[in-house]
Structures are given as structure tokens and as C-alpha cells.
C-alpha positions as CSV (number, residue, x, y, z in Angstrom):
1,X,-0.8,-11.5,53.0
2,X,0.3,-10.6,49.3
3,X,3.9,-11.3,47.9
4,X,6.6,-9.0,47.4
5,X,8.3,-8.6,43.5
6,X,11.9,-9.8,43.3
7,X,13.9,-7.2,42.1
8,X,17.2,-7.5,39.7
9,X,19.5,-5.7,42.1
10,X,19.9,-2.9,39.5
11,X,16.0,-2.2,39.0
12,X,15.2,-2.0,42.1
13,X,12.6,0.6,43.2
14,X,15.3,1.9,45.2
15,X,18.5,2.7,42.2
16,X,15.2,3.7,39.8
17,X,14.2,7.4,39.1
18,X,10.6,5.9,37.9
19,X,8.7,3.3,39.9
20,X,5.2,2.8,40.6
21,X,2.4,0.2,41.8
22,X,-1.3,-0.8,40.8
23,X,-3.1,-3.1,42.3
24,X,-6.9,-4.5,42.0
25,X,-9.3,-7.1,43.0
26,X,-11.0,-8.9,40.5
27,X,-13.7,-11.3,40.8
28,X,-12.2,-13.9,38.2
29,X,-9.8,-17.1,38.8
30,X,-6.2,-16.9,38.7
31,X,-5.8,-19.0,35.8
32,X,-8.3,-16.2,33.3
33,X,-5.6,-13.8,34.5
34,X,-2.4,-16.0,34.2
35,X,-4.4,-16.6,30.2
36,X,-4.4,-13.5,29.4
37,X,-0.9,-12.3,30.7
38,X,1.3,-15.1,28.9
39,X,-0.9,-14.6,25.8
40,X,0.8,-11.1,24.1
41,X,-1.7,-11.9,20.9
42,X,-4.4,-11.1,23.6
43,X,-2.9,-7.5,24.8
44,X,-4.1,-5.4,22.1
45,X,-7.5,-6.2,24.0
46,X,-6.9,-4.6,27.6
47,X,-3.0,-3.1,27.4
48,X,-3.5,0.1,26.9
49,X,-1.4,1.6,23.4
50,X,-0.3,-1.7,22.6
51,X,-1.7,-2.7,19.0
52,X,0.4,-6.1,18.4
53,X,2.9,-8.1,19.5
54,X,5.8,-10.3,18.3
55,X,6.9,-13.6,19.5
56,X,10.5,-13.9,19.0
57,X,11.3,-17.4,19.9
58,X,8.4,-19.4,18.1
59,X,6.2,-19.8,21.1
60,X,2.6,-19.3,21.2
61,X,2.2,-18.2,24.5
62,X,5.2,-16.4,27.1
63,X,7.5,-18.1,29.1
64,X,10.5,-18.0,30.5
65,X,13.4,-16.4,28.4
66,X,10.3,-15.9,25.5
67,X,11.3,-12.5,24.0
68,X,8.9,-10.6,22.0
69,X,8.7,-6.9,20.4
70,X,5.6,-4.4,20.7
71,X,5.1,-1.0,20.7
72,X,4.3,0.5,24.2
73,X,4.4,4.0,25.5
74,X,4.8,4.9,21.7
75,X,8.0,3.2,21.4
76,X,9.0,0.1,19.3
77,X,10.2,-2.2,22.9
78,X,12.4,-5.4,22.9
79,X,12.0,-7.5,26.1
80,X,12.1,-10.8,27.4
81,X,10.6,-12.9,30.3
82,X,12.7,-13.0,32.9
83,X,10.5,-14.6,35.3
84,X,8.1,-17.4,35.3
85,X,6.2,-19.3,37.9
86,X,3.0,-20.4,36.3
87,X,-0.6,-18.8,38.0
88,X,1.5,-16.9,40.4
89,X,3.8,-14.4,39.3
90,X,5.3,-13.3,36.0
91,X,7.9,-10.2,34.9
92,X,9.3,-9.1,31.6
93,X,12.4,-6.6,30.8
94,X,13.6,-4.7,28.6
95,X,13.1,-1.3,26.6
96,X,12.6,0.8,23.6
97,X,15.0,0.4,20.9
98,X,15.5,3.8,19.6
99,X,17.2,4.6,23.7
100,X,19.7,1.4,24.4
101,X,20.3,3.0,27.9
102,X,16.9,3.5,29.0
103,X,15.3,-0.2,30.8
104,X,12.0,-0.9,32.8
105,X,11.6,-4.1,34.6
106,X,7.5,-5.1,35.1
107,X,6.2,-7.2,37.1
108,X,3.0,-8.9,38.2
109,X,2.0,-10.9,41.2
110,X,-1.3,-13.4,41.4
111,X,-3.7,-13.9,44.3
112,X,-6.0,-16.0,44.9
113,X,-9.0,-14.5,47.1
114,X,-12.1,-15.7,47.8
115,X,-13.8,-13.6,45.4
116,X,-11.2,-14.3,43.2
117,X,-7.4,-12.6,42.9
118,X,-5.9,-9.5,43.5
119,X,-3.6,-8.2,41.1
120,X,-0.7,-6.6,41.7
121,X,1.6,-4.9,39.3
122,X,4.8,-2.6,39.7
123,X,7.6,-1.2,37.9
124,X,10.4,0.7,37.8
125,X,12.3,2.2,34.9
126,X,15.7,4.1,34.1
127,X,16.9,6.3,31.6
128,X,16.9,9.1,30.1
129,X,13.6,8.3,27.3
130,X,11.4,7.3,30.5
131,X,12.4,10.2,32.5
132,X,11.5,13.1,29.8
133,X,7.8,10.6,29.3
134,X,7.5,11.3,33.1
135,X,8.9,15.3,32.8
136,X,5.8,15.9,30.6
137,X,3.4,14.3,32.6
138,X,4.5,13.0,35.8
139,X,1.9,10.6,36.9
140,X,1.2,8.9,32.7
141,X,2.7,5.6,33.6
142,X,0.4,5.1,36.9
143,X,-2.4,6.5,34.9
144,X,-1.7,4.0,32.3
145,X,-1.7,0.8,34.9
146,X,-4.8,1.8,36.5
147,X,-6.4,1.7,33.3
148,X,-4.5,-1.6,31.9
149,X,-5.9,-2.9,35.5
150,X,-9.4,-1.5,34.8
151,X,-9.7,-3.5,31.2
152,X,-7.6,-6.5,32.1
153,X,-10.5,-7.1,34.8
154,X,-13.2,-6.4,32.0
155,X,-12.0,-8.8,29.9
156,X,-10.9,-11.3,32.0
157,X,-14.8,-11.4,33.5
158,X,-16.0,-11.3,29.6
159,X,-14.1,-14.2,28.9
160,X,-14.9,-15.9,32.0
161,X,-18.9,-15.5,31.6
162,X,-18.3,-17.4,27.9
163,X,-17.1,-19.5,29.7
164,X,-13.2,-19.2,28.3
165,X,-10.6,-19.0,30.2
């Protein structure tokens, strides 16, 4: 049985006009996935549209409370890690700098399986900027996260094959 997302009340799916879920079974260890998710400098290798990530607190990897800036969905975004259970779950929340009333909460759950792990990612989004983007292409965020999962899995498989975690 898989876990559920720990939503902050104000970002719960029932309160968010944009909500989507993506999942994938991957034949790699949870440790490999965890290392990729918590090392945002590796994100450009698998995260669609991410070309840079700047960690703002002097950390080498993400941890609870870590603040970072990146570019997602063509937007300069500021976010922070709001949930952090090593090897199991991580979530960050933030939004585009150009639209302070637009926010997102992106959560991940990693569950060990017999053949590797199950990845579950779920996101809610609120605010005019995200809604306008969704009006232009209603499934854009879901499709982007499908690609994100496939690309993350590919990078993770290559990492394990080369002996890295």
C-alpha cells in the first residue's frame, strides 16, 4: 500500500484549481532516486525545462527548510523544502517571482518494491499565472511530469549501471 501526500490545508487538492498525479515503477533503489531528487544541481539532467538551480542556504543538497531558485514552466521560481523524510518523501512549495499570488506544492513519495521502487509525485497549483498556462494547454503540467518521471528513471538506471547512487 502506498502512502498519501501530506497536504498543507491551503494547498489541498480540494482547494486547488490545478491538481495532478503521476506515478512510475522504476527498477532502481530508493537511494538512487533520493540522491537525484535532493541534489538539485542534477535536476537539469532529467527535469524538463530546468537549466539551473541555485541553492540559497549554502547547502550542497536539499534538506528541510532549504530554499532554492530555479526556472520551471518558463518562470523564475522561488521555493523551499517543506517536507523531508529521507529515502521516503520530500515536498517543496513556492511560486513564480513574477506572480506572487500563484503558488504550487509539489510532493514526492518513494516506496520500495521487490524490483526497485514506486515513485509517486503529486502537485497542486493555484493562482492566475498557472491557471492561464493551463488554459492554453490543459494537460501541460501532467504531461511535463510524465516526462519528468521517465527522464528521472532513465538517469537513475544509468547511474546505478555505472556504480553511482
